[in-house]
All heavy atoms as an XYZ file, in Angstrom:
623
protein
N     102.782    138.043     -1.542
C     102.235    138.136     -2.976
C     103.249    138.939     -3.756
O     103.799    139.961     -3.326
C     100.870    138.850     -2.798
C     100.001    138.270     -3.823
S      98.278    138.942     -3.513
C      97.525    137.462     -3.068
N     103.428    138.434     -5.003
C     104.361    139.195     -5.832
C     103.622    140.050     -6.833
O     102.411    139.893     -6.976
C     105.183    138.081     -6.686
O     104.315    137.329     -7.427
C     105.993    137.199     -5.768
N     104.282    140.966     -7.437
C     103.650    141.882     -8.362
C     103.111    141.107     -9.468
O     103.694    140.200    -10.137
C     104.706    142.878     -8.878
C     104.217    143.898     -9.768
C     105.259    144.879    -10.168
C     104.579    145.972    -11.012
N     105.551    146.950    -11.468
N     101.819    141.491     -9.845
C     101.174    140.820    -10.971
C     100.361    139.579    -10.589
O      99.669    139.014    -11.383
N     100.527    139.143     -9.372
C      99.894    137.932     -8.880
C      98.373    138.287     -8.553
O      98.151    139.256     -7.989
C     100.543    137.374     -7.573
C     100.011    136.025     -7.262
C     100.847    135.448     -6.067
O     102.057    135.733     -5.918
O     100.291    134.668     -5.263
N      97.483    137.432     -8.935
C      96.073    137.673     -8.755
C      95.777    137.665     -7.279
O      96.232    136.896     -6.423
C      95.239    136.517     -9.377
N      94.856    138.596     -6.920
C      94.359    138.628     -5.462
C      93.183    137.705     -5.435
O      92.200    137.855     -6.160
C      94.017    140.106     -5.052
C      93.526    140.188     -3.665
C      95.215    141.004     -5.237
N      93.164    136.779     -4.459
C      91.973    135.964     -4.308
C      90.668    136.740     -3.984
O      90.768    137.676     -3.166
C      92.322    134.978     -3.156
C      93.790    135.111     -3.005
C      94.182    136.457     -3.470
N      89.575    136.453     -4.527
C      88.322    137.111     -4.309
C      87.587    136.338     -3.229
O      87.653    135.109     -3.134
C      87.501    137.190     -5.611
C      88.164    137.988     -6.637
C      87.246    138.045     -7.877
O      86.208    137.464     -8.006
N      87.748    138.809     -8.853
N      86.753    137.035     -2.516
C      85.885    136.403     -1.549
C      84.874    135.546     -2.320
O      84.253    136.052     -3.352
C      85.146    137.468     -0.724
C      84.265    136.875      0.352
C      83.720    137.995      1.213
C      82.901    137.350      2.239
N      82.221    138.360      3.096
N      84.620    134.341     -1.981
C      83.652    133.511     -2.697
C      82.257    134.086     -2.650
O      81.767    134.564     -1.635
C      83.714    132.181     -1.979
C      84.932    132.074     -1.194
C      85.320    133.646     -0.843
N      81.571    133.868     -3.784
C      80.248    134.355     -3.888
C      79.268    133.421     -3.041
O      79.507    132.199     -3.112
C      79.749    134.298     -5.340
C      78.250    134.476     -5.551
C      77.835    134.463     -7.052
C      76.389    134.465     -7.222
N      76.024    134.198     -8.665
N      78.548    134.063     -2.228
C      77.636    133.136     -1.382
C      76.732    132.332     -2.273
O      76.168    132.838     -3.328
C      76.885    134.131     -0.465
C      77.450    135.482     -0.690
C      78.402    135.401     -1.854
N      76.532    131.036     -1.992
C      75.634    130.222     -2.815
C      74.373    129.802     -1.951
O      74.554    129.516     -0.778
C      76.472    128.923     -3.140
C      77.766    129.141     -3.908
C      78.417    127.872     -4.068
C      77.534    129.819     -5.236
N      73.332    129.725     -2.567
C      72.083    129.249     -1.965
C      71.691    127.992     -2.757
O      71.061    127.991     -3.876
C      70.981    130.300     -2.146
C      69.651    129.790     -1.488
O      69.566    128.790     -0.942
O      68.663    130.568     -1.540
N      71.996    126.858     -2.205
C      71.778    125.575     -2.899
C      70.352    125.036     -2.892
O      69.997    124.118     -3.431
C      72.657    124.507     -2.333
C      72.356    124.206     -0.878
O      71.460    124.766     -0.299
O      73.065    123.298     -0.455
N      69.419    125.993     -2.371
C      67.979    125.552     -2.360
C      67.258    126.030     -3.567
O      66.084    125.760     -3.734
C      67.286    126.081     -1.052
O      67.287    127.496     -1.065
N      67.864    126.833     -4.369
C      67.161    127.449     -5.539
C      66.962    126.532     -6.748
O      65.991    126.737     -7.477
C      67.773    128.760     -5.940
O      69.160    128.521     -6.334
C      67.859    129.818     -4.786
N      67.890    125.635     -6.947
C      67.799    124.754     -8.191
C      68.810    123.648     -8.014
O      69.690    123.704     -7.098
C      68.117    125.573     -9.365
O      69.517    125.897     -9.407
N      68.679    122.664     -8.896
C      69.668    121.523     -8.840
C      70.994    121.990     -9.274
O      72.009    121.638     -8.752
C      69.132    120.453     -9.817
C      69.879    119.193     -9.905
C      70.042    118.564     -8.474
C      69.319    118.188    -10.831
N      71.041    122.987    -10.151
C      72.265    123.581    -10.578
C      72.987    124.264     -9.469
O      74.181    124.069     -9.215
C      72.188    124.587    -11.772
C      73.407    125.081    -12.290
C      73.231    126.300    -13.159
N      72.942    125.816    -14.563
C      72.764    126.665    -15.514
N      72.864    128.016    -15.327
N      72.494    126.237    -16.799
N      72.110    124.964     -8.608
C      72.718    125.605     -7.399
C      73.278    124.645     -6.412
O      74.339    124.789     -5.852
C      71.705    126.515     -6.795
N      72.481    123.481     -6.245
C      72.972    122.492     -5.280
C      74.279    121.878     -5.810
O      75.163    121.747     -4.933
C      71.852    121.370     -5.191
C      72.304    120.253     -4.433
C      72.247    120.135     -3.069
C      72.876    119.059     -4.891
N      72.742    118.969     -2.631
C      73.209    118.208     -3.769
C      73.194    118.596     -6.137
C      73.775    116.990     -3.906
C      73.813    117.370     -6.294
C      74.037    116.557     -5.139
N      74.341    121.589     -7.123
C      75.551    120.901     -7.623
C      76.777    121.862     -7.433
O      77.873    121.439     -7.027
C      75.307    120.601     -9.113
C      76.556    119.880     -9.643
C      76.733    118.468     -9.487
C      77.483    120.549    -10.413
C      77.769    117.831    -10.064
C      78.596    119.894    -10.931
C      78.728    118.498    -10.726
N      76.561    123.171     -7.824
C      77.681    124.185     -7.576
C      78.114    124.173     -6.137
O      79.371    124.343     -5.902
N      77.132    124.253     -5.223
C      77.541    124.267     -3.785
C      78.256    123.029     -3.365
O      79.259    123.154     -2.632
N      77.821    121.934     -3.749
C      78.458    120.613     -3.393
C      79.902    120.614     -3.947
O      80.836    120.233     -3.334
C      77.677    119.460     -3.975
C      76.406    119.214     -3.134
C      76.616    118.750     -1.729
O      77.431    117.790     -1.578
O      76.149    119.457     -0.781
N      79.975    121.053     -5.246
C      81.276    121.031     -5.867
C      82.234    121.897     -5.096
O      83.439    121.590     -4.794
C      81.129    121.500     -7.283
C      82.449    121.514     -8.159
C      83.061    120.201     -8.269
C      82.171    122.057     -9.504
N      81.867    123.174     -4.741
C      82.721    124.069     -4.051
C      83.056    123.518     -2.660
O      84.192    123.522     -2.183
C      82.015    125.458     -3.795
C      82.973    126.394     -3.070
C      82.382    127.711     -2.731
N      82.343    128.530     -4.014
C      81.643    129.666     -4.103
N      81.004    130.136     -3.077
N      81.699    130.366     -5.224
N      82.032    122.960     -1.902
C      82.409    122.408     -0.622
C      83.377    121.316     -0.730
O      84.300    121.246      0.093
C      81.043    121.874      0.077
C      80.131    123.075      0.530
O      80.582    124.110      0.653
N      78.837    122.730      0.601
N      83.224    120.439     -1.653
C      84.132    119.296     -1.820
C      85.525    119.770     -2.149
O      86.570    119.330     -1.535
C      83.568    118.372     -3.005
C      84.471    117.194     -3.198
C      84.359    115.958     -2.503
C      85.700    117.016     -4.043
N      85.329    115.117     -2.992
C      86.130    115.793     -3.909
C      86.283    117.965     -4.840
C      87.214    115.316     -4.550
C      87.357    117.488     -5.551
C      87.826    116.188     -5.438
N      85.587    120.794     -3.050
C      86.935    121.260     -3.434
C      87.667    121.998     -2.228
O      88.817    121.747     -2.026
C      86.715    122.334     -4.540
C      88.013    122.996     -5.075
C      87.737    124.018     -6.177
N      86.836    125.082     -5.878
C      87.121    126.134     -5.092
N      88.336    126.281     -4.596
N      86.246    127.087     -4.860
N      86.925    122.863     -1.542
C      87.498    123.667     -0.430
C      87.890    122.679      0.763
O      88.976    122.791      1.282
C      86.449    124.667      0.084
C      86.928    125.364      1.316
C      86.324    125.763     -1.013
N      87.041    121.638      0.995
C      87.404    120.738      2.032
C      88.663    119.998      1.797
O      89.449    119.697      2.717
C      86.242    119.651      2.254
O      85.090    120.291      2.554
C      86.567    118.602      3.215
N      89.036    119.751      0.541
C      90.234    119.082      0.238
C      91.388    120.051     -0.109
O      92.457    119.653     -0.469
C      90.001    118.250     -1.126
C      89.305    116.928     -0.604
C      88.412    116.395     -1.617
N      87.752    115.194     -1.050
C      86.608    115.339     -0.338
N      86.027    116.453     -0.080
N      85.952    114.259      0.130
N      91.201    121.402      0.168
C      92.222    122.347     -0.043
C      92.663    122.461     -1.484
O      93.814    122.979     -1.690
N      91.723    122.301     -2.407
C      92.067    122.471     -3.824
C      91.668    123.896     -4.338
O      90.614    124.291     -3.992
C      91.368    121.393     -4.704
C      91.825    119.947     -4.493
C      90.877    119.064     -5.219
C      93.228    119.787     -4.954
N      92.476    124.462     -5.166
C      92.054    125.701     -5.868
C      91.108    125.338     -6.992
O      91.135    124.100     -7.442
C      93.242    126.441     -6.416
O      93.879    125.752     -7.492
N      90.410    126.187     -7.526
C      89.676    125.911     -8.743
C      90.464    125.495     -9.941
O      90.221    124.508    -10.598
C      88.791    127.018     -9.177
O      89.499    128.233     -9.289
N      91.670    126.072    -10.009
C      92.650    125.634    -11.117
C      93.194    124.259    -10.880
O      93.244    123.498    -11.775
C      93.795    126.656    -11.170
N      93.450    123.876     -9.604
C      93.948    122.493     -9.344
C      92.900    121.513     -9.679
O      93.084    120.442    -10.266
C      94.319    122.397     -7.868
N      91.662    121.742     -9.243
C      90.507    120.780     -9.586
C      90.286    120.716    -11.100
O      90.095    119.706    -11.617
C      89.246    121.250     -8.829
C      88.011    120.333     -9.240
C      88.257    118.853     -8.895
C      86.708    120.817     -8.408
N      90.406    121.907    -11.751
C      90.229    121.901    -13.201
C      91.204    121.014    -13.831
O      90.885    120.260    -14.815
N      92.513    121.081    -13.459
C      93.505    120.232    -13.989
C      93.167    118.840    -13.820
O      93.434    117.976    -14.727
C      94.838    120.590    -13.408
C      95.466    121.815    -13.962
C      96.961    121.927    -13.572
N      97.122    122.083    -12.078
C      97.039    123.188    -11.417
N      96.787    124.393    -12.019
N      97.225    123.216    -10.096
N      92.640    118.427    -12.602
C      92.401    116.992    -12.357
C      91.159    116.441    -13.246
O      91.148    115.363    -13.526
C      91.891    116.780    -10.890
C      92.944    117.078     -9.890
C      92.319    117.012     -8.471
C      94.018    115.868     -9.971
N      90.302    117.312    -13.642
C      89.116    116.921    -14.511
C      89.156    117.500    -15.911
O      88.156    117.332    -16.575
C      87.823    117.193    -13.727
C      87.662    116.519    -12.461
C      87.648    118.710    -13.594
N      90.223    118.036    -16.260
C      90.453    118.488    -17.672
C      89.521    119.621    -18.176
O      89.013    119.601    -19.208
C      90.396    117.297    -18.645
C      91.225    116.130    -18.200
N      92.619    116.174    -18.202
C      90.885    114.948    -17.695
C      93.107    115.052    -17.721
N      92.027    114.254    -17.390
N      89.333    120.563    -17.219
C      88.615    121.846    -17.554
C      89.396    122.976    -17.028
O      90.234    122.802    -16.126
C      87.077    121.855    -17.085
C      86.314    120.720    -17.641
C      87.070    121.795    -15.541
N      89.115    124.180    -17.429
C      89.882    125.300    -16.831
C      89.340    125.588    -15.436
O      88.125    125.283    -14.973
C      89.581    126.510    -17.662
O      88.311    127.039    -17.598
N      90.140    126.267    -14.671
C      89.765    126.720    -13.336
C      88.589    127.682    -13.367
O      87.694    127.721    -12.485
N      88.622    128.526    -14.428
C      87.486    129.483    -14.628
C      86.123    128.735    -14.887
O      85.169    129.159    -14.341
N      86.183    127.643    -15.502
C      84.926    126.913    -15.822
C      84.544    126.291    -14.486
O      83.236    126.312    -14.186
C      85.173    125.772    -16.777
C      83.868    125.011    -17.193
C      84.039    124.135    -18.277
C      82.654    123.461    -18.585
N      82.757    122.582    -19.750
N      85.434    125.782    -13.590
C      85.019    125.252    -12.261
C      84.313    126.387    -11.584
O      83.302    126.135    -10.961
C      86.297    124.758    -11.528
C      85.958    124.430    -10.067
C      86.837    123.556    -12.185
N      84.942    127.561    -11.479
C      84.306    128.697    -10.748
C      82.969    129.064    -11.294
O      82.017    129.289    -10.517
C      85.215    129.937    -10.831
C      86.546    129.696    -10.049
C      87.543    130.843    -10.350
O      87.254    131.850    -11.161
O      88.676    130.757     -9.870
N      82.773    129.050    -12.635
C      81.467    129.483    -13.176
C      80.452    128.342    -12.828
O      79.239    128.677    -12.718
C      81.635    129.709    -14.730
C      82.338    131.033    -14.956
C      82.418    131.345    -16.474
N      83.090    130.400    -17.312
C      84.408    130.423    -17.473
N      85.174    131.243    -16.836
N      84.914    129.500    -18.292
N      80.843    127.096    -12.883
C      79.880    126.038    -12.541
C      79.510    126.258    -11.010
O      78.320    126.163    -10.766
C      80.478    124.636    -12.715
C      80.647    124.409    -14.275
C      79.619    123.551    -12.151
C      81.533    123.150    -14.550
N      80.466    126.472    -10.129
C      80.127    126.662     -8.776
C      79.142    127.797     -8.497
O      78.266    127.732     -7.664
C      81.409    126.910     -7.925
C      82.354    125.731     -7.828
C      83.671    126.004     -7.106
O      83.966    127.182     -6.775
O      84.304    125.030     -6.839
N      79.317    128.935     -9.296
C      78.490    130.078     -9.098
C      77.233    129.997     -9.960
O      76.587    131.116    -10.084
C      79.324    131.294     -9.469
C      80.437    131.550     -8.435
C      81.165    132.853     -8.705
C      82.086    132.736     -9.943
N      83.017    133.934    -10.098
N      76.971    128.892    -10.671
C      75.772    128.839    -11.542
C      75.772    129.770    -12.727
O      74.732    130.075    -13.239
C      74.488    129.127    -10.739
C      74.306    128.288     -9.437
C      73.250    128.928     -8.661
O      72.080    129.011     -9.120
N      73.452    129.150     -7.416
N      76.957    130.112    -13.144
C      77.094    131.013    -14.252
C      77.210    130.140    -15.569
O      77.168    130.729    -16.629
C      78.324    131.930    -14.083
C      78.106    132.963    -13.065
C      79.367    133.773    -12.788
O      80.436    133.523    -13.378
O      79.277    134.641    -11.817
N      77.430    128.870    -15.376
C      77.616    127.929    -16.516
C      77.073    126.551    -16.098
O      77.359    126.069    -15.016
C      79.103    127.868    -16.895
C      79.316    127.081    -18.204
C      80.797    127.113    -18.548
N      80.911    126.333    -19.790
C      81.707    126.606    -20.729
N      82.346    127.714    -20.717
N      81.730    125.802    -21.788
N      76.399    125.950    -17.103
C      75.886    124.598    -16.677
C      77.035    123.607    -16.756
O      78.085    123.796    -17.339
C      74.837    124.260    -17.788
C      75.290    125.157    -18.887
C      75.853    126.323    -18.376
N      76.942    122.502    -15.972
C      77.918    121.430    -16.044
C      77.451    120.345    -16.923
O      76.406    119.673    -16.623
C      78.177    120.932    -14.666
S      79.565    119.768    -14.603
N      78.071    120.093    -18.054
C      77.734    119.063    -18.983
C      78.099    117.691    -18.389
O      78.741    117.603    -17.373
C      78.507    119.259    -20.332
C      78.333    120.597    -20.933
O      77.150    121.041    -20.836
O      79.179    121.211    -21.568
N      77.531    116.682    -18.962
C      77.664    115.302    -18.505
C      79.071    114.806    -18.354
O      79.522    114.223    -17.449
C      76.947    114.323    -19.385
N      79.987    115.163    -19.349
C      81.314    114.686    -19.303
C      82.141    115.270    -18.157
O      82.679    114.444    -17.344
C      82.057    114.967    -20.636
N      82.236    116.576    -17.878
C      82.849    117.053    -16.720
C      82.249    116.557    -15.404
O      82.839    116.303    -14.402
C      82.879    118.604    -16.825
C      82.245    118.883    -18.047
C      81.768    117.662    -18.726
N      80.837    116.475    -15.461
C      80.195    115.942    -14.197
C      80.633    114.603    -13.843
O      80.791    114.263    -12.723
C      78.715    116.069    -14.427
N      80.776    113.761    -14.823
C      81.275    112.439    -14.565
C      82.716    112.496    -14.072
O      83.030    111.591    -13.162
C      81.154    111.506    -15.884
N      83.548    113.327    -14.523
C      84.948    113.409    -14.090
C      84.988    113.944    -12.674
O      85.800    113.494    -11.859
C      85.785    114.215    -15.109
C      85.931    113.463    -16.376
C      87.020    114.193    -17.257
N      86.694    115.554    -17.584
C      86.111    115.927    -18.737
N      85.659    114.965    -19.617
N      85.841    117.134    -18.968
N      84.107    114.914    -12.345
C      83.985    115.463    -11.002
C      83.606    114.297    -10.087
O      84.156    114.134     -9.016
C      83.022    116.581    -10.882
C      83.382    117.897    -11.473
C      82.533    118.594    -12.331
C      84.631    118.486    -11.151
C      82.895    119.836    -12.825
C      85.049    119.673    -11.692
C      84.182    120.403    -12.500
N      82.593    113.563    -10.502
C      82.049    112.495     -9.668
C      83.076    111.447     -9.499
O      83.243    110.867     -8.353
C      80.798    111.856    -10.313
C      80.152    110.926     -9.352
O      79.899    111.345     -8.167
O      79.743    109.853     -9.757
N      83.876    111.077    -10.547
C      84.966    110.116    -10.397
C      86.012    110.572     -9.323
O      86.438    109.784     -8.437
C      85.658    109.909    -11.727
C      86.801    108.987    -11.600
N      86.634    107.587    -11.434
C      88.085    109.180    -11.690
C      87.932    107.054    -11.365
N      88.830    108.101    -11.584
N      86.406    111.890     -9.402
C      87.380    112.445     -8.437
C      86.798    112.483     -7.032
O      87.447    112.111     -6.110
C      87.758    113.911     -8.801
C      88.783    113.770     -9.910
C      90.181    113.157     -9.486
N      90.898    113.036    -10.646
C      92.097    112.550    -10.557
N      92.589    112.066     -9.456
N      92.792    112.282    -11.628
N      85.486    112.756     -6.979
C      84.774    112.854     -5.571
C      84.758    111.433     -4.940
O      84.932    111.356     -3.748
C      83.347    113.288     -5.819
C      82.689    113.661     -4.487
C      81.324    114.130     -4.810
N      80.441    113.092     -5.328
C      79.735    112.197     -4.589
N      80.034    112.124     -3.267
N      79.022    111.301     -5.154
N      84.703    110.379     -5.688
C      84.611    109.132     -5.117
C      86.042    108.414     -5.035
O      86.156    107.332     -4.446
C      83.705    108.157     -5.994
O      84.190    107.960     -7.235
N      87.008    109.076     -5.598
C      88.411    108.597     -5.551
C      88.884    108.675     -4.046
O      88.862    109.744     -3.457
C      89.270    109.442     -6.414
C      90.738    108.845     -6.581
O      90.941    107.702     -6.121
O      91.478    109.441     -7.347
N      89.291    107.595     -3.451
C      89.662    107.520     -2.062
C      91.168    107.643     -1.752
O      91.739    107.434     -0.768
C      89.277    106.169     -1.444
C      87.825    105.998     -1.569
C      87.072    106.788     -0.490
N      85.643    106.429     -0.552
C      84.671    107.379     -0.432
N      84.970    108.561     -0.141
N      83.391    107.085     -0.473
N      91.996    107.960     -2.900
C      93.429    108.045     -2.688
C      93.861    109.113     -1.773
O      93.411    110.009     -1.521
C      94.107    108.321     -4.093
C      94.102    107.038     -4.838
C      94.834    107.311     -6.146
N      93.911    107.261     -7.200
C      94.181    107.573     -8.480
N      95.364    108.060     -8.811
N      93.336    107.455     -9.383
């Protein structure tokens, strides 16, 4: 790690049984981690910030229809 580089934080535990938003956030994180993507990398793919991806995963921000559709498109992309 170089000076000034961000230290990765331990992911916040998610309980996907509490709400649909919680379920979506958990699914999004599982999909992203399984593919070895950072939140910033996934954000670039779907045209949102990495911070927004993180906040959606942690249920700190709702996921609007447009980014949800782009996430879904990437999720179903078999490349």
